[in-house]
mmCIF file of the N, C-alpha and C atoms, coordinates in Angstrom:
data_MODEL
# 
_entry.id   MODEL 
# 
loop_
_atom_site.group_PDB 
_atom_site.id 
_atom_site.type_symbol 
_atom_site.label_atom_id 
_atom_site.label_alt_id 
_atom_site.label_comp_id 
_atom_site.label_asym_id 
_atom_site.label_entity_id 
_atom_site.label_seq_id 
_atom_site.pdbx_PDB_ins_code 
_atom_site.Cartn_x 
_atom_site.Cartn_y 
_atom_site.Cartn_z 
_atom_site.occupancy 
_atom_site.B_iso_or_equiv 
_atom_site.pdbx_formal_charge 
_atom_site.auth_seq_id 
_atom_site.auth_comp_id 
_atom_site.auth_asym_id 
_atom_site.auth_atom_id 
_atom_site.pdbx_PDB_model_num 
ATOM 1   N N  . MET A 1 1  ? 0.821  -1.188  0.000   1.00 0.00 ? 1  MET A N  1 
ATOM 2   C CA . MET A 1 1  ? 0.000  0.000   0.000   1.00 0.00 ? 1  MET A CA 1 
ATOM 3   C C  . MET A 1 1  ? 0.865  1.252   0.000   1.00 0.00 ? 1  MET A C  1 
ATOM 4   N N  . ARG A 1 2  ? 1.952  1.212   0.728   1.00 0.00 ? 2  ARG A N  1 
ATOM 5   C CA . ARG A 1 2  ? 2.840  2.363   0.826   1.00 0.00 ? 2  ARG A CA 1 
ATOM 6   C C  . ARG A 1 2  ? 3.477  2.661   -0.532  1.00 0.00 ? 2  ARG A C  1 
ATOM 7   N N  . VAL A 1 3  ? 3.773  1.624   -1.317  1.00 0.00 ? 3  VAL A N  1 
ATOM 8   C CA . VAL A 1 3  ? 4.401  1.802   -2.623  1.00 0.00 ? 3  VAL A CA 1 
ATOM 9   C C  . VAL A 1 3  ? 3.432  2.492   -3.585  1.00 0.00 ? 3  VAL A C  1 
ATOM 10  N N  . ILE A 1 4  ? 2.160  2.109   -3.527  1.00 0.00 ? 4  ILE A N  1 
ATOM 11  C CA . ILE A 1 4  ? 1.160  2.713   -4.402  1.00 0.00 ? 4  ILE A CA 1 
ATOM 12  C C  . ILE A 1 4  ? 0.991  4.195   -4.076  1.00 0.00 ? 4  ILE A C  1 
ATOM 13  N N  . ILE A 1 5  ? 0.931  4.534   -2.792  1.00 0.00 ? 5  ILE A N  1 
ATOM 14  C CA . ILE A 1 5  ? 0.798  5.938   -2.383  1.00 0.00 ? 5  ILE A CA 1 
ATOM 15  C C  . ILE A 1 5  ? 2.026  6.727   -2.814  1.00 0.00 ? 5  ILE A C  1 
ATOM 16  N N  . LEU A 1 6  ? 3.202  6.138   -2.696  1.00 0.00 ? 6  LEU A N  1 
ATOM 17  C CA . LEU A 1 6  ? 4.432  6.807   -3.114  1.00 0.00 ? 6  LEU A CA 1 
ATOM 18  C C  . LEU A 1 6  ? 4.418  7.063   -4.615  1.00 0.00 ? 6  LEU A C  1 
ATOM 19  N N  . LYS A 1 7  ? 3.981  6.090   -5.409  1.00 0.00 ? 7  LYS A N  1 
ATOM 20  C CA . LYS A 1 7  ? 3.928  6.267   -6.859  1.00 0.00 ? 7  LYS A CA 1 
ATOM 21  C C  . LYS A 1 7  ? 2.934  7.350   -7.250  1.00 0.00 ? 7  LYS A C  1 
ATOM 22  N N  . ILE A 1 8  ? 1.777  7.354   -6.608  1.00 0.00 ? 8  ILE A N  1 
ATOM 23  C CA . ILE A 1 8  ? 0.770  8.373   -6.915  1.00 0.00 ? 8  ILE A CA 1 
ATOM 24  C C  . ILE A 1 8  ? 1.275  9.756   -6.526  1.00 0.00 ? 8  ILE A C  1 
ATOM 25  N N  . THR A 1 9  ? 1.940  9.864   -5.399  1.00 0.00 ? 9  THR A N  1 
ATOM 26  C CA . THR A 1 9  ? 2.490  11.146  -4.960  1.00 0.00 ? 9  THR A CA 1 
ATOM 27  C C  . THR A 1 9  ? 3.543  11.648  -5.942  1.00 0.00 ? 9  THR A C  1 
ATOM 28  N N  . ILE A 1 10 ? 4.426  10.780  -6.379  1.00 0.00 ? 10 ILE A N  1 
ATOM 29  C CA . ILE A 1 10 ? 5.461  11.167  -7.345  1.00 0.00 ? 10 ILE A CA 1 
ATOM 30  C C  . ILE A 1 10 ? 4.816  11.605  -8.657  1.00 0.00 ? 10 ILE A C  1 
ATOM 31  N N  . LEU A 1 11 ? 3.774  10.903  -9.086  1.00 0.00 ? 11 LEU A N  1 
ATOM 32  C CA . LEU A 1 11 ? 3.074  11.269  -10.315 1.00 0.00 ? 11 LEU A CA 1 
ATOM 33  C C  . LEU A 1 11 ? 2.429  12.647  -10.202 1.00 0.00 ? 11 LEU A C  1 
ATOM 34  N N  . ILE A 1 12 ? 1.758  12.908  -9.091  1.00 0.00 ? 12 ILE A N  1 
ATOM 35  C CA . ILE A 1 12 ? 1.092  14.201  -8.905  1.00 0.00 ? 12 ILE A CA 1 
ATOM 36  C C  . ILE A 1 12 ? 2.112  15.330  -8.835  1.00 0.00 ? 12 ILE A C  1 
ATOM 37  N N  . VAL A 1 13 ? 3.194  15.141  -8.106  1.00 0.00 ? 13 VAL A N  1 
ATOM 38  C CA . VAL A 1 13 ? 4.238  16.174  -8.017  1.00 0.00 ? 13 VAL A CA 1 
ATOM 39  C C  . VAL A 1 13 ? 4.866  16.404  -9.385  1.00 0.00 ? 13 VAL A C  1 
ATOM 40  N N  . GLY A 1 14 ? 5.100  15.344  -10.117 1.00 0.00 ? 14 GLY A N  1 
ATOM 41  C CA . GLY A 1 14 ? 5.667  15.485  -11.463 1.00 0.00 ? 14 GLY A CA 1 
ATOM 42  C C  . GLY A 1 14 ? 4.741  16.244  -12.390 1.00 0.00 ? 14 GLY A C  1 
ATOM 43  N N  . LEU A 1 15 ? 3.442  15.976  -12.309 1.00 0.00 ? 15 LEU A N  1 
ATOM 44  C CA . LEU A 1 15 ? 2.486  16.697  -13.138 1.00 0.00 ? 15 LEU A CA 1 
ATOM 45  C C  . LEU A 1 15 ? 2.445  18.182  -12.788 1.00 0.00 ? 15 LEU A C  1 
ATOM 46  N N  . PHE A 1 16 ? 2.475  18.517  -11.502 1.00 0.00 ? 16 PHE A N  1 
ATOM 47  C CA . PHE A 1 16 ? 2.466  19.917  -11.116 1.00 0.00 ? 16 PHE A CA 1 
ATOM 48  C C  . PHE A 1 16 ? 3.748  20.628  -11.545 1.00 0.00 ? 16 PHE A C  1 
ATOM 49  N N  . LEU A 1 17 ? 4.863  19.941  -11.510 1.00 0.00 ? 17 LEU A N  1 
ATOM 50  C CA . LEU A 1 17 ? 6.109  20.552  -11.976 1.00 0.00 ? 17 LEU A CA 1 
ATOM 51  C C  . LEU A 1 17 ? 6.094  20.749  -13.483 1.00 0.00 ? 17 LEU A C  1 
ATOM 52  N N  . ALA A 1 18 ? 5.475  19.836  -14.201 1.00 0.00 ? 18 ALA A N  1 
ATOM 53  C CA . ALA A 1 18 ? 5.400  19.953  -15.652 1.00 0.00 ? 18 ALA A CA 1 
ATOM 54  C C  . ALA A 1 18 ? 4.455  21.071  -16.070 1.00 0.00 ? 18 ALA A C  1 
ATOM 55  N N  . LEU A 1 19 ? 3.457  21.374  -15.268 1.00 0.00 ? 19 LEU A N  1 
ATOM 56  C CA . LEU A 1 19 ? 2.502  22.425  -15.615 1.00 0.00 ? 19 LEU A CA 1 
ATOM 57  C C  . LEU A 1 19 ? 3.168  23.793  -15.690 1.00 0.00 ? 19 LEU A C  1 
ATOM 58  N N  . GLY A 1 20 ? 4.241  23.995  -14.955 1.00 0.00 ? 20 GLY A N  1 
ATOM 59  C CA . GLY A 1 20 ? 4.938  25.273  -14.998 1.00 0.00 ? 20 GLY A CA 1 
ATOM 60  C C  . GLY A 1 20 ? 5.629  25.524  -16.320 1.00 0.00 ? 20 GLY A C  1 
ATOM 61  N N  . THR A 1 21 ? 5.963  24.471  -17.050 1.00 0.00 ? 21 THR A N  1 
ATOM 62  C CA . THR A 1 21 ? 6.669  24.647  -18.309 1.00 0.00 ? 21 THR A CA 1 
ATOM 63  C C  . THR A 1 21 ? 5.731  24.714  -19.501 1.00 0.00 ? 21 THR A C  1 
ATOM 64  N N  . LEU A 1 22 ? 4.468  24.381  -19.318 1.00 0.00 ? 22 LEU A N  1 
ATOM 65  C CA . LEU A 1 22 ? 3.516  24.391  -20.424 1.00 0.00 ? 22 LEU A CA 1 
ATOM 66  C C  . LEU A 1 22 ? 2.996  25.799  -20.659 1.00 0.00 ? 22 LEU A C  1 
ATOM 67  N N  . GLU A 1 23 ? 2.776  26.126  -21.928 1.00 0.00 ? 23 GLU A N  1 
ATOM 68  C CA . GLU A 1 23 ? 2.213  27.415  -22.275 1.00 0.00 ? 23 GLU A CA 1 
ATOM 69  C C  . GLU A 1 23 ? 0.920  27.185  -23.039 1.00 0.00 ? 23 GLU A C  1 
ATOM 70  N N  . ALA A 1 24 ? -0.026 28.103  -22.904 1.00 0.00 ? 24 ALA A N  1 
ATOM 71  C CA . ALA A 1 24 ? -1.295 27.964  -23.597 1.00 0.00 ? 24 ALA A CA 1 
ATOM 72  C C  . ALA A 1 24 ? -1.118 28.170  -25.095 1.00 0.00 ? 24 ALA A C  1 
ATOM 73  N N  . GLN A 1 25 ? -0.276 29.107  -25.465 1.00 0.00 ? 25 GLN A N  1 
ATOM 74  C CA . GLN A 1 25 ? -0.044 29.407  -26.870 1.00 0.00 ? 25 GLN A CA 1 
ATOM 75  C C  . GLN A 1 25 ? 1.450  29.617  -27.088 1.00 0.00 ? 25 GLN A C  1 
ATOM 76  N N  . PRO A 1 26 ? 1.938  29.218  -28.252 1.00 0.00 ? 26 PRO A N  1 
ATOM 77  C CA . PRO A 1 26 ? 3.340  29.491  -28.544 1.00 0.00 ? 26 PRO A CA 1 
ATOM 78  C C  . PRO A 1 26 ? 3.534  30.988  -28.802 1.00 0.00 ? 26 PRO A C  1 
ATOM 79  N N  . PRO A 1 27 ? 4.744  31.464  -28.695 1.00 0.00 ? 27 PRO A N  1 
ATOM 80  C CA . PRO A 1 27 ? 4.981  32.887  -28.959 1.00 0.00 ? 27 PRO A CA 1 
ATOM 81  C C  . PRO A 1 27 ? 4.691  33.209  -30.422 1.00 0.00 ? 27 PRO A C  1 
ATOM 82  N N  . PRO A 1 28 ? 4.319  34.436  -30.727 1.00 0.00 ? 28 PRO A N  1 
ATOM 83  C CA . PRO A 1 28 ? 4.014  34.775  -32.120 1.00 0.00 ? 28 PRO A CA 1 
ATOM 84  C C  . PRO A 1 28 ? 5.258  34.673  -32.997 1.00 0.00 ? 28 PRO A C  1 
ATOM 85  N N  . PRO A 1 29 ? 5.069  34.345  -34.272 1.00 0.00 ? 29 PRO A N  1 
ATOM 86  C CA . PRO A 1 29 ? 6.226  34.224  -35.166 1.00 0.00 ? 29 PRO A CA 1 
ATOM 87  C C  . PRO A 1 29 ? 6.853  35.590  -35.423 1.00 0.00 ? 29 PRO A C  1 
ATOM 88  N N  . PRO A 1 30 ? 8.124  35.600  -35.766 1.00 0.00 ? 30 PRO A N  1 
ATOM 89  C CA . PRO A 1 30 ? 8.781  36.882  -36.038 1.00 0.00 ? 30 PRO A CA 1 
ATOM 90  C C  . PRO A 1 30 ? 8.253  37.487  -37.334 1.00 0.00 ? 30 PRO A C  1 
ATOM 91  N N  . ASP A 1 31 ? 8.479  38.768  -37.477 1.00 0.00 ? 31 ASP A N  1 
ATOM 92  C CA . ASP A 1 31 ? 8.050  39.485  -38.674 1.00 0.00 ? 31 ASP A CA 1 
ATOM 93  C C  . ASP A 1 31 ? 8.793  38.928  -39.884 1.00 0.00 ? 31 ASP A C  1 
ATOM 94  N N  . PRO A 1 32 ? 8.063  38.523  -40.958 1.00 0.00 ? 32 PRO A N  1 
ATOM 95  C CA . PRO A 1 32 ? 8.750  37.919  -42.104 1.00 0.00 ? 32 PRO A CA 1 
ATOM 96  C C  . PRO A 1 32 ? 9.668  38.878  -42.836 1.00 0.00 ? 32 PRO A C  1 
ATOM 97  N N  . GLY A 1 33 ? 9.445  40.162  -42.676 1.00 0.00 ? 33 GLY A N  1 
ATOM 98  C CA . GLY A 1 33 ? 10.286 41.121  -43.382 1.00 0.00 ? 33 GLY A CA 1 
ATOM 99  C C  . GLY A 1 33 ? 11.571 41.455  -42.650 1.00 0.00 ? 33 GLY A C  1 
ATOM 100 N N  . GLY A 1 34 ? 11.678 41.090  -41.407 1.00 0.00 ? 34 GLY A N  1 
ATOM 101 C CA . GLY A 1 34 ? 12.850 41.483  -40.627 1.00 0.00 ? 34 GLY A CA 1 
ATOM 102 C C  . GLY A 1 34 ? 13.845 40.362  -40.475 1.00 0.00 ? 34 GLY A C  1 
ATOM 103 N N  . GLY A 1 35 ? 15.087 40.705  -40.311 1.00 0.00 ? 35 GLY A N  1 
ATOM 104 C CA . GLY A 1 35 ? 16.133 39.724  -40.078 1.00 0.00 ? 35 GLY A CA 1 
ATOM 105 C C  . GLY A 1 35 ? 16.710 39.152  -41.351 1.00 0.00 ? 35 GLY A C  1 
ATOM 106 N N  . ASP A 1 36 ? 17.645 38.226  -41.186 1.00 0.00 ? 36 ASP A N  1 
ATOM 107 C CA . ASP A 1 36 ? 18.313 37.615  -42.320 1.00 0.00 ? 36 ASP A CA 1 
ATOM 108 C C  . ASP A 1 36 ? 17.704 36.276  -42.716 1.00 0.00 ? 36 ASP A C  1 
ATOM 109 N N  . ILE A 1 37 ? 16.698 35.800  -41.996 1.00 0.00 ? 37 ILE A N  1 
ATOM 110 C CA . ILE A 1 37 ? 16.110 34.501  -42.272 1.00 0.00 ? 37 ILE A CA 1 
ATOM 111 C C  . ILE A 1 37 ? 15.135 34.636  -43.437 1.00 0.00 ? 37 ILE A C  1 
ATOM 112 N N  . PRO A 1 38 ? 15.247 33.794  -44.459 1.00 0.00 ? 38 PRO A N  1 
ATOM 113 C CA . PRO A 1 38 ? 14.296 33.871  -45.567 1.00 0.00 ? 38 PRO A CA 1 
ATOM 114 C C  . PRO A 1 38 ? 12.888 33.468  -45.125 1.00 0.00 ? 38 PRO A C  1 
ATOM 115 N N  . ILE A 1 39 ? 11.893 33.844  -45.898 1.00 0.00 ? 39 ILE A N  1 
ATOM 116 C CA . ILE A 1 39 ? 10.500 33.609  -45.522 1.00 0.00 ? 39 ILE A CA 1 
ATOM 117 C C  . ILE A 1 39 ? 10.203 32.124  -45.369 1.00 0.00 ? 39 ILE A C  1 
ATOM 118 N N  . GLY A 1 40 ? 10.760 31.285  -46.219 1.00 0.00 ? 40 GLY A N  1 
ATOM 119 C CA . GLY A 1 40 ? 10.504 29.855  -46.136 1.00 0.00 ? 40 GLY A CA 1 
ATOM 120 C C  . GLY A 1 40 ? 11.228 29.171  -45.005 1.00 0.00 ? 40 GLY A C  1 
ATOM 121 N N  . GLY A 1 41 ? 12.075 29.852  -44.301 1.00 0.00 ? 41 GLY A N  1 
ATOM 122 C CA . GLY A 1 41 ? 12.856 29.260  -43.227 1.00 0.00 ? 41 GLY A CA 1 
ATOM 123 C C  . GLY A 1 41 ? 14.269 28.995  -43.699 1.00 0.00 ? 41 GLY A C  1 
ATOM 124 N N  . SER A 1 42 ? 15.105 28.536  -42.793 1.00 0.00 ? 42 SER A N  1 
ATOM 125 C CA . SER A 1 42 ? 16.501 28.319  -43.152 1.00 0.00 ? 42 SER A CA 1 
ATOM 126 C C  . SER A 1 42 ? 16.908 26.855  -43.003 1.00 0.00 ? 42 SER A C  1 
ATOM 127 N N  . LEU A 1 43 ? 15.927 25.951  -43.021 1.00 0.00 ? 43 LEU A N  1 
ATOM 128 C CA . LEU A 1 43 ? 16.244 24.538  -42.862 1.00 0.00 ? 43 LEU A CA 1 
ATOM 129 C C  . LEU A 1 43 ? 16.719 23.941  -44.181 1.00 0.00 ? 43 LEU A C  1 
ATOM 130 N N  . PRO A 1 44 ? 17.786 23.146  -44.129 1.00 0.00 ? 44 PRO A N  1 
ATOM 131 C CA . PRO A 1 44 ? 18.233 22.492  -45.360 1.00 0.00 ? 44 PRO A CA 1 
ATOM 132 C C  . PRO A 1 44 ? 17.299 21.342  -45.714 1.00 0.00 ? 44 PRO A C  1 
ATOM 133 N N  . ILE A 1 45 ? 16.934 21.228  -46.982 1.00 0.00 ? 45 ILE A N  1 
ATOM 134 C CA . ILE A 1 45 ? 16.050 20.141  -47.384 1.00 0.00 ? 45 ILE A CA 1 
ATOM 135 C C  . ILE A 1 45 ? 16.811 19.041  -48.110 1.00 0.00 ? 45 ILE A C  1 
ATOM 136 N N  . GLY A 1 46 ? 18.086 19.261  -48.403 1.00 0.00 ? 46 GLY A N  1 
ATOM 137 C CA . GLY A 1 46 ? 18.854 18.273  -49.141 1.00 0.00 ? 46 GLY A CA 1 
ATOM 138 C C  . GLY A 1 46 ? 19.024 16.970  -48.390 1.00 0.00 ? 46 GLY A C  1 
ATOM 139 N N  . SER A 1 47 ? 19.351 17.037  -47.107 1.00 0.00 ? 47 SER A N  1 
ATOM 140 C CA . SER A 1 47 ? 19.575 15.802  -46.352 1.00 0.00 ? 47 SER A CA 1 
ATOM 141 C C  . SER A 1 47 ? 18.275 15.032  -46.161 1.00 0.00 ? 47 SER A C  1 
ATOM 142 N N  . GLY A 1 48 ? 17.162 15.725  -45.984 1.00 0.00 ? 48 GLY A N  1 
ATOM 143 C CA . GLY A 1 48 ? 15.879 15.047  -45.849 1.00 0.00 ? 48 GLY A CA 1 
ATOM 144 C C  . GLY A 1 48 ? 15.484 14.345  -47.130 1.00 0.00 ? 48 GLY A C  1 
ATOM 145 N N  . THR A 1 49 ? 15.789 14.972  -48.262 1.00 0.00 ? 49 THR A N  1 
ATOM 146 C CA . THR A 1 49 ? 15.479 14.370  -49.552 1.00 0.00 ? 49 THR A CA 1 
ATOM 147 C C  . THR A 1 49 ? 16.290 13.095  -49.752 1.00 0.00 ? 49 THR A C  1 
ATOM 148 N N  . ILE A 1 50 ? 17.544 13.135  -49.377 1.00 0.00 ? 50 ILE A N  1 
ATOM 149 C CA . ILE A 1 50 ? 18.410 11.955  -49.518 1.00 0.00 ? 50 ILE A CA 1 
ATOM 150 C C  . ILE A 1 50 ? 17.895 10.814  -48.637 1.00 0.00 ? 50 ILE A C  1 
ATOM 151 N N  . ILE A 1 51 ? 17.488 11.143  -47.428 1.00 0.00 ? 51 ILE A N  1 
ATOM 152 C CA . ILE A 1 51 ? 16.971 10.114  -46.519 1.00 0.00 ? 51 ILE A CA 1 
ATOM 153 C C  . ILE A 1 51 ? 15.707 9.487   -47.100 1.00 0.00 ? 51 ILE A C  1 
ATOM 154 N N  . LEU A 1 52 ? 14.777 10.330  -47.605 1.00 0.00 ? 52 LEU A N  1 
ATOM 155 C CA . LEU A 1 52 ? 13.546 9.792   -48.174 1.00 0.00 ? 52 LEU A CA 1 
ATOM 156 C C  . LEU A 1 52 ? 13.815 8.942   -49.404 1.00 0.00 ? 52 LEU A C  1 
ATOM 157 N N  . LEU A 1 53 ? 14.728 9.367   -50.260 1.00 0.00 ? 53 LEU A N  1 
ATOM 158 C CA . LEU A 1 53 ? 15.050 8.578   -51.448 1.00 0.00 ? 53 LEU A CA 1 
ATOM 159 C C  . LEU A 1 53 ? 15.682 7.241   -51.074 1.00 0.00 ? 53 LEU A C  1 
ATOM 160 N N  . THR A 1 54 ? 16.560 7.239   -50.073 1.00 0.00 ? 54 THR A N  1 
ATOM 161 C CA . THR A 1 54 ? 17.203 6.008   -49.626 1.00 0.00 ? 54 THR A CA 1 
ATOM 162 C C  . THR A 1 54 ? 16.165 5.043   -49.042 1.00 0.00 ? 54 THR A C  1 
ATOM 163 N N  . LEU A 1 55 ? 15.282 5.553   -48.208 1.00 0.00 ? 55 LEU A N  1 
ATOM 164 C CA . LEU A 1 55 ? 14.243 4.700   -47.638 1.00 0.00 ? 55 LEU A CA 1 
ATOM 165 C C  . LEU A 1 55 ? 13.311 4.159   -48.717 1.00 0.00 ? 55 LEU A C  1 
ATOM 166 N N  . GLY A 1 56 ? 12.978 4.994   -49.702 1.00 0.00 ? 56 GLY A N  1 
ATOM 167 C CA . GLY A 1 56 ? 12.124 4.539   -50.800 1.00 0.00 ? 56 GLY A CA 1 
ATOM 168 C C  . GLY A 1 56 ? 12.792 3.455   -51.623 1.00 0.00 ? 56 GLY A C  1 
ATOM 169 N N  . ALA A 1 57 ? 14.091 3.616   -51.889 1.00 0.00 ? 57 ALA A N  1 
ATOM 170 C CA . ALA A 1 57 ? 14.824 2.604   -52.652 1.00 0.00 ? 57 ALA A CA 1 
ATOM 171 C C  . ALA A 1 57 ? 14.905 1.289   -51.869 1.00 0.00 ? 57 ALA A C  1 
ATOM 172 N N  . GLY A 1 58 ? 15.116 1.383   -50.577 1.00 0.00 ? 58 GLY A N  1 
ATOM 173 C CA . GLY A 1 58 ? 15.160 0.177   -49.751 1.00 0.00 ? 58 GLY A CA 1 
ATOM 174 C C  . GLY A 1 58 ? 13.822 -0.531  -49.707 1.00 0.00 ? 58 GLY A C  1 
ATOM 175 N N  . TYR A 1 59 ? 12.748 0.230   -49.615 1.00 0.00 ? 59 TYR A N  1 
ATOM 176 C CA . TYR A 1 59 ? 11.410 -0.360  -49.608 1.00 0.00 ? 59 TYR A CA 1 
ATOM 177 C C  . TYR A 1 59 ? 11.108 -1.020  -50.950 1.00 0.00 ? 59 TYR A C  1 
ATOM 178 N N  . ALA A 1 60 ? 11.481 -0.364  -52.048 1.00 0.00 ? 60 ALA A N  1 
ATOM 179 C CA . ALA A 1 60 ? 11.252 -0.939  -53.380 1.00 0.00 ? 60 ALA A CA 1 
ATOM 180 C C  . ALA A 1 60 ? 12.058 -2.221  -53.561 1.00 0.00 ? 60 ALA A C  1 
ATOM 181 N N  . ALA A 1 61 ? 13.302 -2.233  -53.061 1.00 0.00 ? 61 ALA A N  1 
ATOM 182 C CA . ALA A 1 61 ? 14.127 -3.433  -53.166 1.00 0.00 ? 61 ALA A CA 1 
ATOM 183 C C  . ALA A 1 61 ? 13.519 -4.583  -52.362 1.00 0.00 ? 61 ALA A C  1 
ATOM 184 N N  . LYS A 1 62 ? 12.994 -4.270  -51.192 1.00 0.00 ? 62 LYS A N  1 
ATOM 185 C CA . LYS A 1 62 ? 12.363 -5.302  -50.363 1.00 0.00 ? 62 LYS A CA 1 
ATOM 186 C C  . LYS A 1 62 ? 11.141 -5.888  -51.068 1.00 0.00 ? 62 LYS A C  1 
ATOM 187 N N  . LYS A 1 63 ? 10.303 -5.011  -51.633 1.00 0.00 ? 63 LYS A N  1 
ATOM 188 C CA . LYS A 1 63 ? 9.112  -5.480  -52.327 1.00 0.00 ? 63 LYS A CA 1 
ATOM 189 C C  . LYS A 1 63 ? 9.487  -6.304  -53.569 1.00 0.00 ? 63 LYS A C  1 
ATOM 190 N N  . ALA A 1 64 ? 10.526 -5.897  -54.283 1.00 0.00 ? 64 ALA A N  1 
ATOM 191 C CA . ALA A 1 64 ? 10.957 -6.651  -55.453 1.00 0.00 ? 64 ALA A CA 1 
ATOM 192 C C  . ALA A 1 64 ? 11.476 -8.023  -55.037 1.00 0.00 ? 64 ALA A C  1 
ATOM 193 N N  . TYR A 1 65 ? 12.225 -8.085  -53.951 1.00 0.00 ? 65 TYR A N  1 
ATOM 194 C CA . TYR A 1 65 ? 12.736 -9.353  -53.449 1.00 0.00 ? 65 TYR A CA 1 
ATOM 195 C C  . TYR A 1 65 ? 11.584 -10.278 -53.035 1.00 0.00 ? 65 TYR A C  1 
ATOM 196 N N  . GLN A 1 66 ? 10.588 -9.710  -52.330 1.00 0.00 ? 66 GLN A N  1 
ATOM 197 C CA . GLN A 1 66 ? 9.447  -10.518 -51.917 1.00 0.00 ? 66 GLN A CA 1 
ATOM 198 C C  . GLN A 1 66 ? 8.668  -11.035 -53.115 1.00 0.00 ? 66 GLN A C  1 
ATOM 199 N N  . ALA A 1 67 ? 8.504  -10.198 -54.139 1.00 0.00 ? 67 ALA A N  1 
ATOM 200 C CA . ALA A 1 67 ? 7.780  -10.622 -55.341 1.00 0.00 ? 67 ALA A CA 1 
ATOM 201 C C  . ALA A 1 67 ? 8.554  -11.723 -56.059 1.00 0.00 ? 67 ALA A C  1 
ATOM 202 N N  . ARG A 1 68 ? 9.868  -11.623 -56.095 1.00 0.00 ? 68 ARG A N  1 
ATOM 203 C CA . ARG A 1 68 ? 10.696 -12.640 -56.747 1.00 0.00 ? 68 ARG A CA 1 
ATOM 204 C C  . ARG A 1 68 ? 10.613 -13.963 -55.999 1.00 0.00 ? 68 ARG A C  1 
ATOM 205 N N  . GLU A 1 69 ? 10.631 -13.896 -54.674 1.00 0.00 ? 69 GLU A N  1 
ATOM 206 C CA . GLU A 1 69 ? 10.526 -15.110 -53.865 1.00 0.00 ? 69 GLU A CA 1 
ATOM 207 C C  . GLU A 1 69 ? 9.167  -15.763 -54.061 1.00 0.00 ? 69 GLU A C  1 
ATOM 208 N N  . LYS A 1 70 ? 8.117  -14.951 -54.230 1.00 0.00 ? 70 LYS A N  1 
ATOM 209 C CA . LYS A 1 70 ? 6.784  -15.487 -54.422 1.00 0.00 ? 70 LYS A CA 1 
ATOM 210 C C  . LYS A 1 70 ? 6.670  -16.190 -55.788 1.00 0.00 ? 70 LYS A C  1 
ATOM 211 N N  . ILE A 1 71 ? 7.333  -15.644 -56.801 1.00 0.00 ? 71 ILE A N  1 
ATOM 212 C CA . ILE A 1 71 ? 7.322  -16.256 -58.136 1.00 0.00 ? 71 ILE A CA 1 
ATOM 213 C C  . ILE A 1 71 ? 8.093  -17.565 -58.133 1.00 0.00 ? 71 ILE A C  1 
ATOM 214 N N  . ILE A 1 72 ? 9.204  -17.618 -57.413 1.00 0.00 ? 72 ILE A N  1 
ATOM 215 C CA . ILE A 1 72 ? 10.027 -18.812 -57.363 1.00 0.00 ? 72 ILE A CA 1 
ATOM 216 C C  . ILE A 1 72 ? 9.284  -19.966 -56.697 1.00 0.00 ? 72 ILE A C  1 
ATOM 217 N N  . GLU A 1 73 ? 8.500  -19.680 -55.678 1.00 0.00 ? 73 GLU A N  1 
ATOM 218 C CA . GLU A 1 73 ? 7.742  -20.721 -54.982 1.00 0.00 ? 73 GLU A CA 1 
ATOM 219 C C  . GLU A 1 73 ? 6.650  -21.158 -55.849 1.00 0.00 ? 73 GLU A C  1 
# 
């Protein structure tokens, strides 16, 4: 019984501590005309494209292998 009360107490204290870091709304975005950041953002898309292409090629190879195994059987 003592262990259950301890767990519930830790959970409640943790939730109250987490409530201090939560915000109802995020801060407003910066003015698009100001600063050196372009309107679309400054994130590189090249590495994401490479990752998606690699995953797509791997998935296609897996499906081709499965189809070949099915034909052989």
